[in-house]
N, C-alpha and C positions, 0 to 999 in steps of 0.2 A: 504494500500500500504506500503510495507516494504521499508525503506529508508536506502540505503547502504552508508557507510562512506568511504571517501578516507583515505589514510594513514596520510595525513596532518590533516584532521579533527579529526582523532583518537588522535593524539598527543595534539591537542588543548583541546579535550574533557577530556583527561587524567588529565589535571590540575584540572578541576572541580571535577572529581571523587576522586582524591587524597585529595582534600580539604575537602570532606565529612568526610573521615577518620580522618583528623586532627580536625574537629569540634567535632566528637565523642570523640576523645582523650581528648580534652579540657574540656569536662564535666565529662568524666569518671574518671579523676584524682580527682575530687571534690565530686562525688556522695556519699551521706551518709545519714543515718537516720536523720530526722529533717528538711531536705530540702523540700520545696514544689515543685510540678511539674512545677509551674509557674516560679520559680527561675531557674529550669533546662532549660526551654524553653528560658528564657531571656538571659541566658549565651550563649546558642548556637547561638541565633540570633545575639547577639553582636559580637561573634567571626566571623560569616559569613560576616557581614557588614564590620568589621575591615579589612577583607582580600579581599575587593573589589568585593564581590559577593552579590547575592541576594538570600534570602531563597526561594527555589522553591515552597514550599507548601503554604506560606502565601498568602491568598486571592485566592488560586487556587480553582475555583468553589465555592468561599465563605468560604474556610477553614480559621478559625480564628487565626491560630498560625504559627510559623516558624517550629515547630517540631511536628510530630505525637508522642504522648506519651501514651503508652498503658500499663496499670498496671495489673499484675496477670492474671485474666481470660479474659482481653481485648486482642483481637487478633490484631487489627489495628485501626488506625484513631481516637484514643483517643486524646483529646487536654488538654492543661495545665489548672490547677485549683489551689485551695488552699489545695489540698490533700497533706498531709505530709508523706514523705517516712518513712517507719519503717523497723526494722530488719525482714528479712524473705521475703520481697517483691521481685518480679522480675519486671523490668521495661524495656519495649521495646521502643527504640528510633529509629524512621525512619526519616532520615534527607536528605534533598535535597538542592543542591546549583545550581545557574545559574550564569555562568561566561563566558565571551567571546563567547556568543551565544550558549552555550551547557549546558545541565544539568548533574549533578552527583547525584546519589541516592543510599543510603545504609542504612540498618537497622542492629541493634545489640541488643541482650537481655542481660541485666545486672542483677546480683544477689546482692541484698543489704544485706550485712551481711551474716549470716549463713542461708542457705536454706536446705530443706530436701534432702536426697539422691535421692528421687523420682523425685524431681524437677531438681536437678543437672543432672540426666540422660536425662530428656526431653531436656534441653539446649544443652547438649553434642550431643545427637543424631540429633537434628535439625541442629546444626552447621555442623556436619559430612555429613548430607544429602545434604547440599548446595554444598559441594565439590564433592560429588558423581554425582550430577547433572552437575556441571561444567566439570567434566571429560568426559561427553558425548557430550559436546558442541563443536563439531568439524565439519569442512566442510564435507558435504556428509551425515551426520546424520540428524535426524529430531527433531522437537520440542518434539515429543512424547518420544524420547529416553531420553531427559533430565527429563521430567515429570515422566516417568516410573521408572527411577533410584531413584528419591526422594521418590516416593510412595512405591516402593518395600521395601526400607530400613526402612522407618518410620512406614508404615502401616502393611506390611506383616511380617517383622522381629520383630518389637518392639510393635506392637499393638496400635499405636497412631492414632488419627483422622487427616486426611489430609483435610484441608479446601477446599471446591469446589468453593465457590462463589468469592474468591479472588485469583488473579493470578499475576505472573510477567508480564513483558512487554518489548517491544522495548523502546529504549531511544536515545535521540539525541538533536536536536533543540527544540523538544517538550518533555515534561515530560513523556507522555505516547504515544508511537508509536506502530504500528504493528511490530511483531506479539504478541499475548498474549502467555504467558508462564505458563501453569498450573503446579501444583505440583502433578498431577495424570494423567495417560493416558497410551496408548498402545505404545509399541516399534514400530518404523517405521511409526507412524502417524504424521499428521501435516505438516507444511511448512518445506521444506528442508533448512538446515543450509548452508549459503554461506559466503564466505569471505567478510568482511565489515559490517556484521550485528552486532549491539550492543544490548545486552539483559540485563535486570535487572532480575536476577534469585533470587527468594525470598521465600523459604519454610516458610509456616505458619502452624505450627503443634500443635495440641491440645493433651493434656495428655489423655483426654477422648474421647468423641464422636466428629465426624467431623462437626456436625451441629452447626450453629452460629445464633445469634440473633442480629438484628439491633436496637439500642436504639433510643428513641424518640428525642434525640438531633440531629438526622439526620446524624451523623458521626460514632460514636463509634460502633464497632462490638465486641461482647463478645461470649464466648463459651456457648452453650445451657445448659450444665450441670454445668457451673461455675467453671470448673477445669482450671488450668493454661494453657497458650498458649505461644509458643516461636516463634521468628521471626528473621531470619538472611538473609542478602541480599548483593550480590555483583553485580557490573556491569562488563560485560565481552564482548570481541570482538571476533568474529569468525575469525580464521586465517586458513592457510593451514595445520597447525599442532595443538598443544595444544591451548586451549583458552587463550587469553591474558586477565588477570584479571586487570581491570583498577582501581578498588577501592582497598583498603588495610585495613586489620585488624591489621597490625603489631603495629602501634602506639596505637591503642585501647587496644590491649592485654598487651602492656607494661604499659599503664596507669592503667589497672586493677591490675596488679601485684604490682604496687607501692601504690595503694590505699588500706589501711588496712581495709577500710569499705566495700570493695567488695570481694565477693567470686569468684575466677577465676579458681580454680582447679577442674573443672568438665569435 
């Protein structure tokens, strides 16, 4: 069942969504080789708690951390460890916060130091595909229009693998609500988009094949061919016009530019 939000609920929810971007920016300014992913997670969790919110992911169906941290060939659902960041890594952080009865959820992939041009292209194209999907997120269209826009650009134009097993979702008082939002599909298919729907749109795009492998830890999902994967996510609300983007990358991108240890010009 799709849960539509009132204008008042959207404004309450916007606070949670914007706080996610601030949490990203708080760690993005400090990311550097030599940090462990556990240190990354702890800083994010501390920031969320200090701002009167709760990490959405911690203990969600038993997930052990506040942040999903996926390195290089990991697509999603990686968790922190004593892994030490090194030059040339890419790190995808998926962060959720719960505040005032609503969740915010946003993912971003960072380049640690210098990365290859091939990987820069993957990050750029994945991020661009997110906005192409959002452009189709308007009243009267269907979920398949969002999905098809992402697939056409990443798979057909650039030859990347679009993950099938993992999708975006509705968002609100629950972290995962209906409808599912795939990153592949046919135009004109799926539920019709109506004012008040809130969606987390999140392309998960592999440099190589679309197939993934689930690791024995019960959470981590990696690419079958071990090639890199990128992940970007915004929360949006369907309106009578253009989608209202509730999350923001503005502070994240500013932090990237200020951090000499991150590559941002991709």
